[in-house]
C-alpha positions in Angstrom: 21.2 64.2 -3.5 23.5 66.6 -5.5 27.1 65.6 -6.3 28.4 68.2 -3.8 26.2 67.0 -1.0 27.0 63.4 -1.8 30.7 64.1 -1.6 30.3 66.1 1.6 28.3 63.2 3.2 31.0 60.7 2.3 33.8 62.8 3.7 31.9 63.6 6.9 31.0 60.0 7.4 34.6 58.8 7.1 36.0 61.6 9.3 33.5 60.8 12.0 34.2 57.1 11.8 37.9 57.7 12.0 37.5 59.8 15.1 35.8 56.9 16.8 39.1 55.1 16.9 40.7 57.8 19.1 40.5 57.4 22.9 38.3 59.9 24.7 40.1 63.0 26.1 39.2 65.6 28.7 36.7 68.2 27.7 39.4 70.9 27.9 41.7 69.1 25.5 41.7 70.1 21.8 39.7 68.0 19.4 41.7 64.9 18.3 43.3 64.9 14.9 42.2 62.5 12.2 43.9 59.2 13.1 44.3 58.3 9.5 46.2 61.6 8.8 48.3 61.0 11.9 49.1 57.5 10.7 50.2 58.7 7.3 52.4 61.3 8.9 54.0 58.7 11.2 54.6 56.3 8.2 56.2 58.9 6.0 59.7 57.9 4.9 59.0 54.2 5.6 57.2 53.4 2.4 55.7 49.9 2.1 52.1 48.6 1.8 50.8 50.2 5.0 51.6 53.7 3.9 50.3 53.0 0.3 47.0 51.5 1.7 46.5 54.4 4.2 47.1 57.0 1.4 44.7 55.1 -1.0 41.9 55.2 1.6 42.5 58.9 2.4 42.3 59.6 -1.3 39.0 57.7 -1.6 36.7 59.8 0.5 34.5 61.0 -2.3 31.6 58.9 -3.4 30.4 59.0 -7.0 27.0 57.2 -6.9 24.3 59.8 -7.4 20.6 59.5 -6.5 18.6 58.7 -9.5 15.1 57.5 -10.3 16.3 54.4 -12.2 15.7 50.7 -11.8 19.3 49.8 -11.1 19.4 52.0 -8.0 16.3 50.3 -6.6 18.5 47.2 -6.5 20.8 48.9 -4.0 18.4 48.3 -1.1 18.2 44.6 -2.0 22.0 44.3 -2.3 22.5 46.1 1.1 19.9 43.9 2.7 21.6 40.8 1.3 24.9 41.9 2.9 23.2 42.8 6.2 21.2 39.6 6.5 24.5 37.7 6.1 26.2 39.6 8.9 28.2 41.9 6.6 28.3 45.6 7.6 27.8 47.8 4.5 30.2 50.7 3.8 29.2 54.3 4.3 27.9 54.9 0.8 27.4 53.0 -2.5 29.6 53.2 -5.6 28.8 53.1 -9.3 30.3 52.3 -12.7 29.3 54.2 -15.8 28.4 52.7 -19.2 28.4 49.3 -17.6 24.8 48.0 -17.5 24.1 44.6 -19.0 20.5 45.6 -19.9 19.2 48.7 -21.7 17.3 51.5 -20.1 19.7 52.6 -17.3 20.7 56.2 -17.7 24.3 56.5 -18.8 24.5 52.7 -18.4 25.0 53.1 -14.6 25.5 50.1 -12.5 25.6 50.8 -8.7 27.5 48.6 -6.3 27.8 48.1 -2.5 30.7 46.9 -0.4 31.0 45.8 3.2 33.0 43.9 5.8 32.5 41.3 8.5 34.9 40.8 11.4 35.7 37.3 12.5 34.7 34.9 13.7 32.2 35.0 10.8 29.7 33.7 9.6 29.5 31.1 12.5 27.6 28.5 10.5 26.2 25.5 12.3 26.1 22.1 10.4 24.2 19.1 11.6 26.2 16.1 12.9 27.2 13.7 10.1 25.9 10.1 10.7 28.3 7.3 10.6 27.9 3.5 10.7 25.2 2.0 13.0 26.4 1.8 16.6 29.1 4.5 16.1 28.7 8.1 17.2 28.0 10.8 14.7 30.7 13.2 13.6 30.2 16.5 15.3 31.2 19.4 13.1 32.5 22.5 14.9 31.2 26.0 14.1 32.2 27.0 10.5 33.9 30.3 9.9 35.4 31.9 6.8 37.4 34.3 9.0 38.6 34.0 12.6 39.3 36.5 15.3 41.6 39.2 14.0 40.5 38.7 10.4 38.0 40.5 8.2 36.0 39.3 5.2 35.4 42.0 2.7 32.6 41.7 0.1 31.5 43.6 -3.0 28.2 43.3 -4.8 27.4 45.2 -8.1 23.7 45.5 -8.9 23.0 44.7 -12.5 25.7 42.3 -13.5 24.3 39.3 -15.4 27.3 37.2 -16.5 30.8 37.6 -15.2 31.7 33.9 -15.1 34.8 34.3 -17.3 36.8 36.6 -15.1 36.6 37.3 -11.4 39.7 39.5 -11.1 39.9 43.3 -11.1 38.4 44.4 -7.7 40.6 45.1 -4.7 40.4 46.5 -1.2 42.9 48.8 0.5 42.8 48.4 4.3 44.4 50.1 7.2 44.3 49.3 10.9 44.5 52.6 12.7 45.5 50.9 16.0 48.4 48.9 14.7 49.4 51.1 11.7 49.4 48.0 9.6 47.7 47.9 6.2 47.8 46.7 2.6 45.9 45.6 -0.5 44.1 42.4 -1.3 42.4 41.1 -4.5 38.9 39.9 -4.6 37.8 36.5 -5.9 34.4 35.0 -6.8 32.1 35.1 -3.8 30.9 31.5 -3.6 34.3 29.9 -4.2 36.1 32.3 -1.8 33.7 31.8 1.0 33.4 28.0 0.6 37.1 27.5 0.4 37.8 29.8 3.4 35.2 28.1 5.5 36.3 24.6 4.7 40.0 25.5 5.2 39.3 27.0 8.6 36.8 24.3 9.7 39.2 21.6 10.9 36.9 19.1 9.2 38.9 16.0 8.0 39.5 16.0 4.3 37.3 12.9 3.9 34.3 14.8 5.4 34.7 18.1 3.6 32.7 17.1 0.5 29.9 16.1 2.8 30.0 19.4 4.6 30.3 21.5 1.4 26.6 21.4 0.4 25.6 22.9 3.7 28.2 25.7 3.2 27.0 26.4 -0.4 23.4 26.4 0.8 24.2 29.1 3.3 26.1 31.2 0.7 23.2 31.0 -1.8 21.4 33.7 0.2 23.8 36.2 -1.3 23.5 37.4 -4.9 25.9 35.5 -7.1 26.4 37.5 -10.4 29.2 40.0 -10.0 29.7 39.4 -6.2 33.2 39.3 -4.8 34.8 38.4 -1.5 38.3 38.3 0.0 39.5 37.3 3.5 42.2 39.6 5.1 44.4 39.2 8.2 43.7 42.8 9.3 44.5 42.2 13.0 42.3 43.5 15.8 41.4 47.1 16.0 39.5 49.8 14.0 40.0 49.0 10.3 39.3 51.5 7.5 38.9 50.2 4.0 38.3 51.4 0.5 37.0 49.0 -2.2 37.5 49.9 -5.9 38.5 48.3 -9.2 37.2 46.7 -12.4 34.5 44.1 -13.1 34.6 42.4 -16.5 31.3 40.9 -17.7 29.2 40.2 -20.8 26.0 42.0 -21.7 22.8 40.3 -22.8 23.7 41.3 -26.4 27.0 39.4 -26.1 29.3 42.5 -25.9 32.2 42.4 -23.5 32.1 45.2 -20.9 34.9 46.4 -18.6 33.5 48.5 -15.8 35.5 50.6 -13.3 33.8 51.1 -9.9 34.9 54.2 -8.0 36.1 53.8 -4.4 33.7 53.3 -1.6 34.9 53.6 2.0 33.9 51.8 5.3 34.9 51.0 8.8 35.0 47.6 10.7 35.7 47.1 14.3 37.7 43.8 14.5 37.9 41.9 17.8 
């Protein structure tokens, strides 16, 4: 796909998704305006995180990942499948960082990446009852979720990062709820730690039993790719949530060199109950 077509596809996808948030009108009525543009106009003069987040998303409608016959791009399907299999809805298009690959052979050192979101309650993990002393009933563990109703878990997975263990900072999400006109920014953390901590915090499991439950949680999370993956839970509120994910991933190449890679924005939409 050419750069022009790629940009057009991203802009059209976001515009169409944004229009879904507007209630249906009579056939004779004029076409509804972009709700994101309406929200930005309504918030002008107020300042704050909501306006900044809505503006950041509006400015992030252009994808930069180009179609290429290179091995890193073949990993995009696997990364998207990993998100989908775990109940995370991928964003409209992938993103990419240039001169970032950990291994040689990738044109321009391109590392593609995918982002997505999951509305709560998610991931609705089931854990077997924990046995206790003979003659006493087992401890029943309630359904485990990292985010509850009215919350969203955002995820980001770069394809081709080998070692980013030293630094999990740098990536962030700008989000905006077009129904409530609330929005803001949130920083990503490491995937496994973020999900495990969020699930155990929300579980209601007694502190004494959390370490018994933790292996089941980690086992479920292991189905997602680990290197480079990020996650962050956000109290978005219920409604149609638009989001843009972008930022920097710091990692180490196989030759030991430090790399700082900027991933251009990718945009998506999540319907949050």
